[in-house]
N, C-alpha and C positions, 0 to 999 in steps of 0.2 A: 499226478506229478509227472514232470517231464525229465525223468532220469535217463541217462545213457546206459543201457544194458549191454554188457559184453559177455562173450564166452571165450575163455583163454584155454589153449591147449599147450602144455609145456611140462617142464620138470621142476621139482622143488629144489631151490638153490640154497636155502638155509634151514637150520633146525627150527621147528615150531616153538615159538615163545608163548607159553600158556600162563595166564595169570587171572586173578580175580580183582575186579574193580572195587573201589571203596564202597560202592552200593551193593556189592555181593554178586555182580554179574560176571560170568565167565567170559574171557576174551582171549583170542589167539591171533597170532600174526606170523607170517613167514614170507620169504621172497620167492618169486617164481620166475623162471627163465623161459621165454617163448622164442623159438628160432624158426623162421620161415624156411621152407625147403622148396627148391625150384629144380626143374628138369633142365640140364645144360645140354642143348642140342649138339653143340660142337664136340663135347667130350662124351656124349651119350650116357650120362649118369646124373644122379641127384647131387646137388650141391647145397650147402647151408648158406642162408642169407644172414642178415644181421640179427643179433639176439637182443630182445627187449626184456627188461626186468621190471616186474611189478611187485608191489607190496600187497599181499592179500590179508584182509582182516575179516574175522568172523566172531560171532557172539553166541552166548548161551549154549544150548545143546550142541550146535554145530561146532563151536569152539572146543568143547570137551571131546567130541568124537574125532575131530581133526588131530588133536594132541595125542590121542590114543592110536591113531591109524596111519599117520603120514610120517615118512622119514625122508631125509635128504636124498635126492636123485630119483625119486619115484615119479612116474608120469601121471599127471592129473589133468582133469577137465574142471574148470572153475567158471561158474556163472554168477554174475553180480552186477552191482552198480559201479561204473567208472567214476573216479574222483581225481581231478588234477589239482595238485597243491603246488604252491610256489612260496618261496621265502628268500631271505637274504642272509648270507653269512655275516657274522660280526666283522667289524673293520680289522681287528687283529688277525683274522683268518682270511683276509683278502677282500671281504665285502662283496663277493660275487653273488648274483642271483642264482637260485636253483629251482628246478621243477621236478616233481615226482608224480608218477601215475600209481594210484591205489585202487583196489577193487574191494568193495564191501560185499563179501560173498554171501549168496543165498543158498547155493548148492555147490558141493565139491565131491568129486568121485575120481577113482582111479581110471586111467585111460585104458580100457579093455582091448583096444586095437594093438596095444604093445605088451600085453601080459594078462595074467589071470588074477582074480581077487575073490575072496570069500567073505560074504556079508554076514555079520553077526549083529542081531538086534540087541540093543542095550535095554535091560529091564529098568523101569522107572523105580526109583527108591521108594520104599514104603516107609511110612512113619514108624518111629520106634515102637509105638504102642500097637502097631499092626503086625509085628512079627520079625522085624529086622533085629539081629542080635550082634553085639560087638564081637569082632574076631581078634582084636589086638590093636595096639597102637604102633604106628610106623611113622617115624619122622615127625611126631607131633600131630599126625592126623589119625583119626579113628577109622580103621578099616572095617567094613561091614560085609556080611554074607547075606544076600537077599534070598528069600524063599521064592523060587520061580517055577514055572511050568516045565515039563519034560522037554528036552531038546533045545533049551535056551542056553546062551552063554552068559556067565556071571563075571563081572569085572571086579577084581579085588585090588586093594592097595598093599596088602600084607605079604609076608613070606609064607611058603607052603605050611611050615609048622605052626604058624600063627592063625591059619584060617580054620575056624571051627567046623568040624564034621566032614571035611573033604580030604581024602587021602592024598599024600604028596605025589604019588605016581600019576594022579589025574590032573596035576597042574602042569602048565606048559608056558614057558616064556617065549615071547615073540618080539623081535626088533626092539623098538623104543616104546612099545605098548605096555600098559599095565598087565599084570598077570591075568590070564583068562582061564576059566574053569568050564569044561563042558559037562553039563548035568544030563545024565541019561534019561 
């Protein structure tokens, strides 16, 4: 396949929209702003160039992890396939043509040149028959507590008092992420 692969470095401009398709596949999208920087010899300082905005789309496990890890304003590095879309507004809205640059992401990470990050591996959900036990219902979704190996992080959807077997003092909320529990 002759896809145009790109790597973007920039900041998250909008909140991550996370949803599930009719086929049951996780999907996420957000807007990303990338601004070029140039050295201005006359003023002897760095200056910002023009800002380009891209819609970043991701699927499946990447979509779930992006929704749990990324917030507005964070610096990211995105690698994926560039897609250029065009369309036309309806006549009642002026009828003008529009163009949009989108990236189907294959990999997304925080830009560590501008800050630090802590990686937490997400455990794969086990089948209910293999040991997952319900922890409570939150907003119509059943939260589960997975049995995992020592030193792993477990992602929960419920409140601390609803998570079975884990003391509330070991729970910590972070940003827009789901609750995370560190299992010793």
